[in-house]
A tleap script that builds the chain and sets N, CA, C and O, in Angstrom:
source leaprc.protein.ff14SB
mol = sequence {
  NMET ALA LEU LEU VAL SER ILE THR ALA GLY
  GLY THR ILE GLY TYR MET LEU ILE GLU ARG
  TRP SER PRO TRP ASP ALA PHE TYR MET THR
  VAL ILE THR VAL THR THR VAL GLY TYR ARG
  GLU VAL HIE ASP LEU SER ARG ALA GLY GLN
  VAL PHE THR VAL LEU LEU LEU ILE GLY GLY
  VAL GLY ALA ALA LEU TYR THR PHE THR LEU
  LEU ALA THR VAL VAL VAL GLU GLY GLY LEU
  PRO LYS GLY LEU GLU ARG ARG ARG HIE GLN
  ARG MET LEU GLU GLY ILE LYS ASP HIE PHE
  ILE VAL CYS GLY TYR GLY ARG ILE GLY SER
  ILE VAL ALA GLU ARG LEU LEU ARG GLN ARG
  VAL PRO VAL VAL VAL VAL GLU ARG CASP
}
set mol.1.N position { -88.314 -55.105 -24.619 }
set mol.1.CA position { -89.186 -55.631 -25.654 }
set mol.1.C position { -90.540 -54.913 -25.593 }
set mol.1.O position { -91.110 -54.556 -26.624 }
set mol.2.N position { -91.036 -54.712 -24.384 }
set mol.2.CA position { -92.320 -54.018 -24.226 }
set mol.2.C position { -92.221 -52.586 -24.755 }
set mol.2.O position { -93.180 -52.053 -25.314 }
set mol.3.N position { -91.057 -51.976 -24.571 }
set mol.3.CA position { -90.856 -50.614 -25.063 }
set mol.3.C position { -90.976 -50.565 -26.583 }
set mol.3.O position { -91.630 -49.677 -27.130 }
set mol.4.N position { -90.350 -51.511 -27.257 }
set mol.4.CA position { -90.397 -51.548 -28.721 }
set mol.4.C position { -91.816 -51.837 -29.226 }
set mol.4.O position { -92.257 -51.259 -30.219 }
set mol.5.N position { -92.515 -52.723 -28.541 }
set mol.5.CA position { -93.904 -53.022 -28.912 }
set mol.5.C position { -94.776 -51.778 -28.709 }
set mol.5.O position { -95.642 -51.479 -29.532 }
set mol.6.N position { -94.541 -51.063 -27.614 }
set mol.6.CA position { -95.313 -49.842 -27.342 }
set mol.6.C position { -95.055 -48.774 -28.398 }
set mol.6.O position { -95.984 -48.113 -28.861 }
set mol.7.N position { -93.792 -48.608 -28.774 }
set mol.7.CA position { -93.448 -47.629 -29.812 }
set mol.7.C position { -94.124 -48.005 -31.132 }
set mol.7.O position { -94.664 -47.145 -31.827 }
set mol.8.N position { -94.088 -49.292 -31.467 }
set mol.8.CA position { -94.703 -49.757 -32.715 }
set mol.8.C position { -96.217 -49.528 -32.691 }
set mol.8.O position { -96.795 -49.059 -33.670 }
set mol.9.N position { -96.845 -49.862 -31.574 }
set mol.9.CA position { -98.291 -49.646 -31.451 }
set mol.9.C position { -98.618 -48.157 -31.513 }
set mol.9.O position { -99.553 -47.744 -32.200 }
set mol.10.N position { -97.837 -47.357 -30.788 }
set mol.10.CA position { -98.068 -45.910 -30.799 }
set mol.10.C position { -97.866 -45.300 -32.173 }
set mol.10.O position { -98.631 -44.428 -32.585 }
set mol.11.N position { -96.841 -45.753 -32.885 }
set mol.11.CA position { -96.600 -45.259 -34.239 }
set mol.11.C position { -97.729 -45.625 -35.178 }
set mol.11.O position { -98.173 -44.808 -35.984 }
set mol.12.N position { -98.186 -46.853 -35.068 }
set mol.12.CA position { -99.286 -47.310 -35.925 }
set mol.12.C position { -100.544 -46.488 -35.673 }
set mol.12.O position { -101.189 -46.015 -36.609 }
set mol.13.N position { -100.880 -46.327 -34.412 }
set mol.13.CA position { -102.074 -45.539 -34.058 }
set mol.13.C position { -101.904 -44.083 -34.491 }
set mol.13.O position { -102.844 -43.455 -34.978 }
set mol.14.N position { -100.693 -43.559 -34.306 }
set mol.14.CA position { -100.432 -42.173 -34.706 }
set mol.14.C position { -100.674 -41.937 -36.187 }
set mol.14.O position { -101.344 -40.975 -36.563 }
set mol.15.N position { -100.134 -42.805 -37.026 }
set mol.15.CA position { -100.359 -42.653 -38.472 }
set mol.15.C position { -101.834 -42.836 -38.834 }
set mol.15.O position { -102.351 -42.159 -39.723 }
set mol.16.N position { -102.495 -43.741 -38.151 }
set mol.16.CA position { -103.923 -43.943 -38.431 }
set mol.16.C position { -104.720 -42.676 -38.104 }
set mol.16.O position { -105.625 -42.300 -38.849 }
set mol.17.N position { -104.383 -42.025 -36.997 }
set mol.17.CA position { -105.113 -40.822 -36.591 }
set mol.17.C position { -104.703 -39.593 -37.399 }
set mol.17.O position { -105.557 -38.832 -37.856 }
set mol.18.N position { -103.390 -39.400 -37.575 }
set mol.18.CA position { -102.904 -38.189 -38.243 }
set mol.18.C position { -103.148 -38.232 -39.747 }
set mol.18.O position { -103.622 -37.260 -40.336 }
set mol.19.N position { -102.822 -39.355 -40.356 }
set mol.19.CA position { -102.896 -39.455 -41.820 }
set mol.19.C position { -104.141 -40.190 -42.321 }
set mol.19.O position { -104.396 -40.235 -43.525 }
set mol.20.N position { -104.908 -40.762 -41.402 }
set mol.20.CA position { -106.104 -41.530 -41.774 }
set mol.20.C position { -105.755 -42.735 -42.653 }
set mol.20.O position { -106.466 -43.056 -43.605 }
set mol.21.N position { -104.647 -43.390 -42.311 }
set mol.21.CA position { -104.205 -44.560 -43.073 }
set mol.21.C position { -104.845 -45.824 -42.523 }
set mol.21.O position { -105.335 -45.847 -41.394 }
set mol.22.N position { -104.833 -46.861 -43.323 }
set mol.22.CA position { -105.320 -48.173 -42.877 }
set mol.22.C position { -104.350 -48.712 -41.823 }
set mol.22.O position { -103.194 -48.291 -41.776 }
set mol.23.N position { -104.808 -49.633 -40.985 }
set mol.23.CA position { -103.904 -50.207 -39.979 }
set mol.23.C position { -102.639 -50.813 -40.600 }
set mol.23.O position { -101.549 -50.657 -40.050 }
set mol.24.N position { -102.772 -51.495 -41.729 }
set mol.24.CA position { -101.591 -52.118 -42.341 }
set mol.24.C position { -100.599 -51.068 -42.839 }
set mol.24.O position { -99.400 -51.184 -42.586 }
set mol.25.N position { -101.085 -50.046 -43.541 }
set mol.25.CA position { -100.190 -49.003 -44.032 }
set mol.25.C position { -99.502 -48.285 -42.871 }
set mol.25.O position { -98.311 -47.980 -42.938 }
set mol.26.N position { -100.257 -48.021 -41.816 }
set mol.26.CA position { -99.693 -47.343 -40.647 }
set mol.26.C position { -98.644 -48.216 -39.965 }
set mol.26.O position { -97.587 -47.724 -39.570 }
set mol.27.N position { -98.930 -49.498 -39.825 }
set mol.27.CA position { -97.973 -50.425 -39.212 }
set mol.27.C position { -96.711 -50.528 -40.067 }
set mol.27.O position { -95.597 -50.456 -39.548 }
set mol.28.N position { -96.887 -50.696 -41.363 }
set mol.28.CA position { -95.757 -50.830 -42.280 }
set mol.28.C position { -94.874 -49.580 -42.225 }
set mol.28.O position { -93.650 -49.694 -42.164 }
set mol.29.N position { -95.475 -48.406 -42.245 }
set mol.29.CA position { -94.717 -47.159 -42.176 }
set mol.29.C position { -93.967 -47.060 -40.856 }
set mol.29.O position { -92.827 -46.598 -40.822 }
set mol.30.N position { -94.596 -47.488 -39.775 }
set mol.30.CA position { -93.941 -47.469 -38.467 }
set mol.30.C position { -92.721 -48.384 -38.466 }
set mol.30.O position { -91.652 -47.993 -37.996 }
set mol.31.N position { -92.873 -49.583 -38.982 }
set mol.31.CA position { -91.765 -50.545 -38.984 }
set mol.31.C position { -90.607 -50.054 -39.843 }
set mol.31.O position { -89.454 -50.140 -39.419 }
set mol.32.N position { -90.885 -49.541 -41.043 }
set mol.32.CA position { -89.770 -49.088 -41.879 }
set mol.32.C position { -89.123 -47.820 -41.320 }
set mol.32.O position { -87.961 -47.539 -41.611 }
set mol.33.N position { -89.864 -47.061 -40.528 }
set mol.33.CA position { -89.290 -45.877 -39.892 }
set mol.33.C position { -88.420 -46.267 -38.705 }
set mol.33.O position { -87.282 -45.811 -38.592 }
set mol.34.N position { -88.945 -47.104 -37.824 }
set mol.34.CA position { -88.217 -47.489 -36.609 }
set mol.34.C position { -86.969 -48.305 -36.938 }
set mol.34.O position { -85.940 -48.161 -36.277 }
set mol.35.N position { -87.054 -49.148 -37.943 }
set mol.35.CA position { -85.895 -49.979 -38.301 }
set mol.35.C position { -84.940 -49.254 -39.239 }
set mol.35.O position { -83.912 -49.812 -39.626 }
set mol.36.N position { -85.260 -48.037 -39.604 }
set mol.36.CA position { -84.466 -47.197 -40.507 }
set mol.36.C position { -84.212 -47.857 -41.856 }
set mol.36.O position { -83.194 -47.591 -42.497 }
set mol.37.N position { -85.125 -48.710 -42.288 }
set mol.37.CA position { -85.006 -49.312 -43.616 }
set mol.37.C position { -85.070 -48.203 -44.662 }
set mol.37.O position { -84.293 -48.193 -45.617 }
set mol.38.N position { -85.991 -47.282 -44.476 }
set mol.38.CA position { -86.053 -46.092 -45.300 }
set mol.38.C position { -86.393 -46.295 -46.755 }
set mol.38.O position { -85.801 -45.649 -47.620 }
set mol.39.N position { -87.328 -47.170 -47.051 }
set mol.39.CA position { -87.752 -47.320 -48.447 }
set mol.39.C position { -88.286 -45.993 -48.952 }
set mol.39.O position { -87.578 -45.248 -49.630 }
set mol.40.N position { -89.489 -45.710 -48.634 }
set mol.40.CA position { -90.144 -44.454 -48.982 }
set mol.40.C position { -91.439 -44.399 -48.180 }
set mol.40.O position { -91.867 -45.393 -47.594 }
set mol.41.N position { -92.046 -43.232 -48.166 }
set mol.41.CA position { -93.317 -43.115 -47.472 }
set mol.41.C position { -94.356 -43.991 -48.164 }
set mol.41.O position { -94.367 -44.126 -49.388 }
set mol.42.N position { -95.212 -44.571 -47.364 }
set mol.42.CA position { -96.290 -45.392 -47.905 }
set mol.42.C position { -97.215 -44.521 -48.756 }
set mol.42.O position { -97.627 -44.913 -49.848 }
set mol.43.N position { -97.527 -43.349 -48.243 }
set mol.43.CA position { -98.324 -42.334 -48.947 }
set mol.43.C position { -97.638 -40.999 -48.669 }
set mol.43.O position { -96.768 -40.911 -47.803 }
set mol.44.N position { -98.027 -39.979 -49.395 }
set mol.44.CA position { -97.496 -38.649 -49.100 }
set mol.44.C position { -97.898 -38.260 -47.679 }
set mol.44.O position { -98.991 -38.586 -47.216 }
set mol.45.N position { -96.994 -37.558 -46.998 }
set mol.45.CA position { -97.234 -37.158 -45.614 }
set mol.45.C position { -97.625 -35.687 -45.531 }
set mol.45.O position { -97.092 -34.847 -46.256 }
set mol.46.N position { -98.554 -35.393 -44.644 }
set mol.46.CA position { -98.873 -34.007 -44.322 }
set mol.46.C position { -97.741 -33.462 -43.447 }
set mol.46.O position { -96.857 -34.214 -43.038 }
set mol.47.N position { -97.766 -32.168 -43.161 }
set mol.47.CA position { -96.745 -31.577 -42.287 }
set mol.47.C position { -96.799 -32.239 -40.908 }
set mol.47.O position { -95.759 -32.538 -40.321 }
set mol.48.N position { -97.997 -32.465 -40.396 }
set mol.48.CA position { -98.138 -33.132 -39.095 }
set mol.48.C position { -97.568 -34.551 -39.164 }
set mol.48.O position { -96.934 -35.011 -38.214 }
set mol.49.N position { -97.787 -35.237 -40.269 }
set mol.49.CA position { -97.245 -36.578 -40.446 }
set mol.49.C position { -95.733 -36.578 -40.508 }
set mol.49.O position { -95.087 -37.498 -40.006 }
set mol.50.N position { -95.157 -35.542 -41.129 }
set mol.50.CA position { -93.702 -35.429 -41.185 }
set mol.50.C position { -93.118 -35.218 -39.791 }
set mol.50.O position { -92.123 -35.842 -39.421 }
set mol.51.N position { -93.747 -34.332 -39.025 }
set mol.51.CA position { -93.287 -34.087 -37.650 }
set mol.51.C position { -93.407 -35.365 -36.829 }
set mol.51.O position { -92.497 -35.719 -36.079 }
set mol.52.N position { -94.525 -36.049 -36.976 }
set mol.52.CA position { -94.722 -37.310 -36.255 }
set mol.52.C position { -93.654 -38.328 -36.637 }
set mol.52.O position { -93.138 -39.040 -35.776 }
set mol.53.N position { -93.320 -38.401 -37.924 }
set mol.53.CA position { -92.303 -39.345 -38.387 }
set mol.53.C position { -90.944 -39.029 -37.775 }
set mol.53.O position { -90.219 -39.940 -37.375 }
set mol.54.N position { -90.595 -37.757 -37.697 }
set mol.54.CA position { -89.321 -37.365 -37.082 }
set mol.54.C position { -89.294 -37.790 -35.617 }
set mol.54.O position { -88.303 -38.354 -35.152 }
set mol.55.N position { -90.373 -37.523 -34.891 }
set mol.55.CA position { -90.427 -37.908 -33.476 }
set mol.55.C position { -90.391 -39.427 -33.315 }
set mol.55.O position { -89.719 -39.950 -32.425 }
set mol.56.N position { -91.115 -40.124 -34.178 }
set mol.56.CA position { -91.113 -41.588 -34.137 }
set mol.56.C position { -89.727 -42.132 -34.443 }
set mol.56.O position { -89.281 -43.094 -33.818 }
set mol.57.N position { -89.053 -41.525 -35.392 }
set mol.57.CA position { -87.708 -41.961 -35.754 }
set mol.57.C position { -86.750 -41.796 -34.582 }
set mol.57.O position { -85.975 -42.704 -34.281 }
set mol.58.N position { -86.795 -40.656 -33.926 }
set mol.58.CA position { -85.902 -40.409 -32.785 }
set mol.58.C position { -86.204 -41.377 -31.643 }
set mol.58.O position { -85.296 -42.028 -31.125 }
set mol.59.N position { -87.466 -41.473 -31.253 }
set mol.59.CA position { -87.828 -42.369 -30.151 }
set mol.59.C position { -87.737 -43.832 -30.522 }
set mol.59.O position { -87.290 -44.657 -29.725 }
set mol.60.N position { -88.158 -44.153 -31.728 }
set mol.60.CA position { -88.194 -45.554 -32.155 }
set mol.60.C position { -86.826 -46.157 -32.353 }
set mol.60.O position { -86.586 -47.297 -31.957 }
set mol.61.N position { -85.921 -45.406 -32.960 }
set mol.61.CA position { -84.562 -45.925 -33.164 }
set mol.61.C position { -83.888 -46.129 -31.815 }
set mol.61.O position { -83.200 -47.128 -31.605 }
set mol.62.N position { -84.084 -45.193 -30.908 }
set mol.62.CA position { -83.519 -45.361 -29.560 }
set mol.62.C position { -84.065 -46.596 -28.868 }
set mol.62.O position { -83.317 -47.353 -28.249 }
set mol.63.N position { -85.368 -46.796 -28.973 }
set mol.63.CA position { -85.993 -47.975 -28.355 }
set mol.63.C position { -85.513 -49.260 -29.010 }
set mol.63.O position { -85.262 -50.252 -28.326 }
set mol.64.N position { -85.382 -49.247 -30.336 }
set mol.64.CA position { -84.912 -50.445 -31.046 }
set mol.64.C position { -83.474 -50.765 -30.666 }
set mol.64.O position { -83.148 -51.922 -30.397 }
set mol.65.N position { -82.615 -49.759 -30.640 }
set mol.65.CA position { -81.217 -49.992 -30.254 }
set mol.65.C position { -81.122 -50.520 -28.827 }
set mol.65.O position { -80.367 -51.453 -28.551 }
set mol.66.N position { -81.889 -49.922 -27.927 }
set mol.66.CA position { -81.883 -50.374 -26.534 }
set mol.66.C position { -82.341 -51.826 -26.434 }
set mol.66.O position { -81.708 -52.634 -25.755 }
set mol.67.N position { -83.440 -52.156 -27.107 }
set mol.67.CA position { -83.987 -53.514 -27.046 }
set mol.67.C position { -83.016 -54.534 -27.612 }
set mol.67.O position { -82.776 -55.569 -26.989 }
set mol.68.N position { -82.452 -54.260 -28.783 }
set mol.68.CA position { -81.547 -55.221 -29.412 }
set mol.68.C position { -80.229 -55.337 -28.652 }
set mol.68.O position { -79.638 -56.416 -28.609 }
set mol.69.N position { -79.758 -54.239 -28.051 }
set mol.69.CA position { -78.557 -54.302 -27.216 }
set mol.69.C position { -78.818 -55.150 -25.985 }
set mol.69.O position { -77.978 -55.963 -25.600 }
set mol.70.N position { -79.970 -54.967 -25.368 }
set mol.70.CA position { -80.332 -55.756 -24.193 }
set mol.70.C position { -80.434 -57.236 -24.541 }
set mol.70.O position { -79.929 -58.080 -23.801 }
set mol.71.N position { -81.076 -57.557 -25.651 }
set mol.71.CA position { -81.191 -58.957 -26.076 }
set mol.71.C position { -79.821 -59.561 -26.373 }
set mol.71.O position { -79.548 -60.699 -25.991 }
set mol.72.N position { -78.967 -58.813 -27.046 }
set mol.72.CA position { -77.623 -59.313 -27.356 }
set mol.72.C position { -76.827 -59.543 -26.083 }
set mol.72.O position { -76.107 -60.536 -25.978 }
set mol.73.N position { -76.944 -58.651 -25.121 }
set mol.73.CA position { -76.238 -58.807 -23.851 }
set mol.73.C position { -76.702 -60.054 -23.120 }
set mol.73.O position { -75.885 -60.804 -22.585 }
set mol.74.N position { -78.002 -60.277 -23.095 }
set mol.74.CA position { -78.544 -61.461 -22.422 }
set mol.74.C position { -78.034 -62.733 -23.078 }
set mol.74.O position { -77.647 -63.676 -22.389 }
set mol.75.N position { -78.030 -62.765 -24.403 }
set mol.75.CA position { -77.587 -63.964 -25.116 }
set mol.75.C position { -76.087 -64.173 -24.950 }
set mol.75.O position { -75.649 -65.290 -24.677 }
set mol.76.N position { -75.290 -63.111 -25.111 }
set mol.76.CA position { -73.833 -63.229 -25.040 }
set mol.76.C position { -73.374 -63.596 -23.635 }
set mol.76.O position { -72.479 -64.427 -23.477 }
set mol.77.N position { -73.968 -62.995 -22.623 }
set mol.77.CA position { -73.547 -63.260 -21.249 }
set mol.77.C position { -74.176 -64.515 -20.672 }
set mol.77.O position { -73.930 -64.851 -19.513 }
set mol.78.N position { -74.967 -65.201 -21.444 }
set mol.78.CA position { -75.558 -66.446 -20.970 }
set mol.78.C position { -76.748 -66.250 -20.066 }
set mol.78.O position { -77.179 -67.187 -19.393 }
set mol.79.N position { -77.280 -65.056 -20.039 }
set mol.79.CA position { -78.424 -64.785 -19.176 }
set mol.79.C position { -79.673 -65.533 -19.579 }
set mol.79.O position { -80.477 -65.908 -18.725 }
set mol.80.N position { -79.845 -65.754 -20.859 }
set mol.80.CA position { -81.037 -66.455 -21.327 }
set mol.80.C position { -81.054 -67.897 -20.851 }
set mol.80.O position { -82.055 -68.329 -20.278 }
set mol.81.N position { -79.982 -68.666 -21.065 }
set mol.81.CA position { -79.994 -70.044 -20.548 }
set mol.81.C position { -80.125 -70.099 -19.026 }
set mol.81.O position { -80.818 -70.964 -18.492 }
set mol.82.N position { -79.460 -69.177 -18.331 }
set mol.82.CA position { -79.558 -69.163 -16.867 }
set mol.82.C position { -80.985 -68.866 -16.421 }
set mol.82.O position { -81.495 -69.483 -15.486 }
set mol.83.N position { -81.617 -67.921 -17.095 }
set mol.83.CA position { -82.995 -67.579 -16.751 }
set mol.83.C position { -83.951 -68.723 -17.005 }
set mol.83.O position { -84.851 -68.978 -16.205 }
set mol.84.N position { -83.759 -69.418 -18.123 }
set mol.84.CA position { -84.611 -70.570 -18.425 }
set mol.84.C position { -84.397 -71.683 -17.413 }
set mol.84.O position { -85.352 -72.328 -16.981 }
set mol.85.N position { -83.140 -71.908 -17.033 }
set mol.85.CA position { -82.848 -72.945 -16.042 }
set mol.85.C position { -83.451 -72.578 -14.693 }
set mol.85.O position { -84.000 -73.436 -14.001 }
set mol.86.N position { -83.351 -71.317 -14.322 }
set mol.86.CA position { -83.920 -70.858 -13.051 }
set mol.86.C position { -85.435 -71.051 -13.047 }
set mol.86.O position { -86.004 -71.476 -12.041 }
set mol.87.N position { -86.090 -70.739 -14.169 }
set mol.87.CA position { -87.538 -70.904 -14.267 }
set mol.87.C position { -87.918 -72.379 -14.174 }
set mol.87.O position { -88.903 -72.730 -13.524 }
set mol.88.N position { -87.136 -73.243 -14.825 }
set mol.88.CA position { -87.407 -74.683 -14.783 }
set mol.88.C position { -87.285 -75.200 -13.351 }
set mol.88.O position { -88.122 -75.978 -12.894 }
set mol.89.N position { -86.243 -74.768 -12.650 }
set mol.89.CA position { -86.073 -75.179 -11.253 }
set mol.89.C position { -87.222 -74.676 -10.387 }
set mol.89.O position { -87.715 -75.397 -9.520 }
set mol.90.N position { -87.643 -73.441 -10.625 }
set mol.90.CA position { -88.735 -72.870 -9.839 }
set mol.90.C position { -90.017 -73.673 -10.016 }
set mol.90.O position { -90.704 -73.967 -9.037 }
set mol.91.N position { -90.346 -74.032 -11.264 }
set mol.91.CA position { -91.551 -74.841 -11.512 }
set mol.91.C position { -91.429 -76.204 -10.848 }
set mol.91.O position { -92.397 -76.716 -10.285 }
set mol.92.N position { -90.237 -76.792 -10.915 }
set mol.92.CA position { -90.033 -78.105 -10.315 }
set mol.92.C position { -90.221 -78.023 -8.796 }
set mol.92.O position { -90.860 -78.889 -8.198 }
set mol.93.N position { -89.662 -76.979 -8.180 }
set mol.93.CA position { -89.762 -76.841 -6.727 }
set mol.93.C position { -91.192 -76.552 -6.274 }
set mol.93.O position { -91.591 -76.965 -5.184 }
set mol.94.N position { -91.960 -75.853 -7.092 }
set mol.94.CA position { -93.344 -75.563 -6.725 }
set mol.94.C position { -94.188 -76.826 -6.648 }
set mol.94.O position { -95.180 -76.865 -5.920 }
set mol.95.N position { -93.807 -77.852 -7.386 }
set mol.95.CA position { -94.573 -79.096 -7.404 }
set mol.95.C position { -94.136 -80.112 -6.367 }
set mol.95.O position { -94.754 -81.170 -6.244 }
set mol.96.N position { -93.090 -79.815 -5.622 }
set mol.96.CA position { -92.582 -80.792 -4.652 }
set mol.96.C position { -93.251 -80.577 -3.296 }
set mol.96.O position { -93.294 -79.463 -2.774 }
set mol.97.N position { -93.775 -81.678 -2.737 }
set mol.97.CA position { -94.361 -81.663 -1.393 }
set mol.97.C position { -93.828 -82.873 -0.647 }
set mol.97.O position { -93.410 -83.857 -1.256 }
set mol.98.N position { -93.846 -82.794 0.659 }
set mol.98.CA position { -93.413 -83.911 1.505 }
set mol.98.C position { -92.045 -84.418 1.059 }
set mol.98.O position { -91.883 -85.596 0.741 }
set mol.99.N position { -91.085 -83.535 1.040 }
set mol.99.CA position { -89.751 -83.866 0.552 }
set mol.99.C position { -88.708 -83.684 1.653 }
set mol.99.O position { -88.975 -83.079 2.691 }
set mol.100.N position { -87.538 -84.212 1.407 }
set mol.100.CA position { -86.401 -84.031 2.295 }
set mol.100.C position { -85.452 -83.029 1.663 }
set mol.100.O position { -85.306 -82.971 0.442 }
set mol.101.N position { -84.812 -82.247 2.511 }
set mol.101.CA position { -83.794 -81.311 2.050 }
set mol.101.C position { -82.450 -81.830 2.538 }
set mol.101.O position { -82.241 -82.016 3.737 }
set mol.102.N position { -81.549 -82.060 1.601 }
set mol.102.CA position { -80.201 -82.524 1.925 }
set mol.102.C position { -79.266 -81.337 1.733 }
set mol.102.O position { -79.145 -80.793 0.635 }
set mol.103.N position { -78.612 -80.948 2.814 }
set mol.103.CA position { -77.684 -79.818 2.749 }
set mol.103.C position { -76.285 -80.335 2.464 }
set mol.103.O position { -75.681 -81.017 3.292 }
set mol.104.N position { -75.780 -80.007 1.295 }
set mol.104.CA position { -74.450 -80.456 0.882 }
set mol.104.C position { -74.541 -81.749 0.094 }
set mol.104.O position { -75.262 -82.674 0.469 }
set mol.105.N position { -73.800 -81.801 -1.001 }
set mol.105.CA position { -73.821 -82.988 -1.844 }
set mol.105.C position { -72.419 -83.582 -1.906 }
set mol.105.O position { -71.931 -83.990 -2.960 }
set mol.106.N position { -71.792 -83.613 -0.733 }
set mol.106.CA position { -70.467 -84.227 -0.634 }
set mol.106.C position { -70.598 -85.734 -0.506 }
set mol.106.O position { -71.547 -86.336 -1.009 }
set mol.107.N position { -69.634 -86.329 0.172 }
set mol.107.CA position { -69.599 -87.787 0.306 }
set mol.107.C position { -70.856 -88.314 0.988 }
set mol.107.O position { -71.481 -89.241 0.473 }
set mol.108.N position { -71.241 -87.759 2.114 }
set mol.108.CA position { -72.399 -88.244 2.871 }
set mol.108.C position { -73.709 -87.781 2.228 }
set mol.108.O position { -74.641 -88.572 2.082 }
set mol.109.N position { -73.782 -86.512 1.845 }
set mol.109.CA position { -75.007 -85.977 1.250 }
set mol.109.C position { -75.412 -86.714 -0.014 }
set mol.109.O position { -76.600 -86.938 -0.246 }
set mol.110.N position { -74.442 -87.091 -0.829 }
set mol.110.CA position { -74.769 -87.805 -2.070 }
set mol.110.C position { -75.317 -89.198 -1.775 }
set mol.110.O position { -76.223 -89.669 -2.464 }
set mol.111.N position { -74.773 -89.855 -0.758 }
set mol.111.CA position { -75.271 -91.186 -0.382 }
set mol.111.C position { -76.707 -91.083 0.126 }
set mol.111.O position { -77.569 -91.870 -0.265 }
set mol.112.N position { -76.958 -90.101 1.006 }
set mol.112.CA position { -78.301 -89.912 1.563 }
set mol.112.C position { -79.299 -89.611 0.444 }
set mol.112.O position { -80.374 -90.209 0.393 }
set mol.113.N position { -78.949 -88.688 -0.451 }
set mol.113.CA position { -79.852 -88.316 -1.540 }
set mol.113.C position { -80.139 -89.503 -2.453 }
set mol.113.O position { -81.285 -89.717 -2.847 }
set mol.114.N position { -79.117 -90.272 -2.791 }
set mol.114.CA position { -79.306 -91.423 -3.674 }
set mol.114.C position { -80.212 -92.471 -3.041 }
set mol.114.O position { -81.055 -93.054 -3.723 }
set mol.115.N position { -80.045 -92.718 -1.739 }
set mol.115.CA position { -80.895 -93.711 -1.064 }
set mol.115.C position { -82.348 -93.246 -1.018 }
set mol.115.O position { -83.264 -94.043 -1.219 }
set mol.116.N position { -82.557 -91.964 -0.755 }
set mol.116.CA position { -83.922 -91.436 -0.739 }
set mol.116.C position { -84.555 -91.524 -2.128 }
set mol.116.O position { -85.724 -91.884 -2.260 }
set mol.117.N position { -83.790 -91.198 -3.148 }
set mol.117.CA position { -84.313 -91.257 -4.518 }
set mol.117.C position { -84.659 -92.686 -4.926 }
set mol.117.O position { -85.638 -92.909 -5.640 }
set mol.118.N position { -83.860 -93.655 -4.476 }
set mol.118.CA position { -84.160 -95.057 -4.784 }
set mol.118.C position { -85.502 -95.467 -4.194 }
set mol.118.O position { -86.194 -96.327 -4.739 }
set mol.119.N position { -85.864 -94.840 -3.070 }
set mol.119.CA position { -87.148 -95.135 -2.426 }
set mol.119.C position { -88.258 -94.211 -2.958 }
set mol.119.O position { -89.363 -94.179 -2.417 }
set mol.120.N position { -87.951 -93.480 -4.001 }
set mol.120.CA position { -88.887 -92.556 -4.650 }
set mol.120.C position { -89.385 -91.458 -3.697 }
set mol.120.O position { -90.549 -91.061 -3.748 }
set mol.121.N position { -88.506 -90.988 -2.852 }
set mol.121.CA position { -88.801 -89.885 -1.943 }
set mol.121.C position { -88.256 -88.600 -2.588 }
set mol.121.O position { -87.083 -88.550 -2.956 }
set mol.122.N position { -89.088 -87.573 -2.727 }
set mol.122.CA position { -88.597 -86.315 -3.314 }
set mol.122.C position { -87.484 -85.701 -2.465 }
set mol.122.O position { -87.577 -85.641 -1.239 }
set mol.123.N position { -86.443 -85.251 -3.139 }
set mol.123.CA position { -85.273 -84.692 -2.455 }
set mol.123.C position { -84.897 -83.371 -3.117 }
set mol.123.O position { -84.914 -83.242 -4.341 }
set mol.124.N position { -84.560 -82.400 -2.284 }
set mol.124.CA position { -83.979 -81.149 -2.762 }
set mol.124.C position { -82.604 -81.043 -2.132 }
set mol.124.O position { -82.463 -81.114 -0.911 }
set mol.125.N position { -81.590 -80.874 -2.969 }
set mol.125.CA position { -80.220 -80.750 -2.478 }
set mol.125.C position { -79.833 -79.279 -2.518 }
set mol.125.O position { -79.999 -78.605 -3.535 }
set mol.126.N position { -79.310 -78.789 -1.390 }
set mol.126.CA position { -78.833 -77.415 -1.312 }
set mol.126.C position { -77.316 -77.466 -1.229 }
set mol.126.O position { -76.744 -78.103 -0.344 }
set mol.127.N position { -76.678 -76.778 -2.173 }
set mol.127.CA position { -75.219 -76.766 -2.248 }
set mol.127.C position { -74.756 -75.318 -2.316 }
set mol.127.O position { -75.498 -74.445 -2.768 }
set mol.128.N position { -73.551 -75.066 -1.873 }
set mol.128.CA position { -73.031 -73.692 -1.872 }
set mol.128.C position { -72.952 -73.095 -3.267 }
set mol.128.O position { -73.277 -71.923 -3.457 }
set mol.129.N position { -72.536 -73.866 -4.223 }
set mol.129.CA position { -72.326 -73.329 -5.571 }
set mol.129.C position { -73.495 -73.632 -6.465 }
set mol.129.O position { -73.490 -73.255 -7.637 }
savepdb mol mol.pdb
quit
């Protein structure tokens, strides 16, 4: 994601410097180039602007494909929910002090954890899976 943002920022700045375009025109041209929408140039391009557009197209399309493939992989493989759950657990564990650690949540471990929780004692259960 940072790569795509960097390409977009670099493209916008490039058009502003090379073609002397407004920030909006430069941003718009960058987005339609990187996403290969291909409407038309916002304004006529100089030779330097054409070369810049070709380089932006090559680098930007690669960055966009990489970013969207990575996002799709995370969503399809369930990485996003797992990552969010891991972050939630991490925040919860950072706030726990003066707690008991119960190793295993089998027959005995579940009884111990439930009794501690009834007494409002913080408990962390460690299980193999």
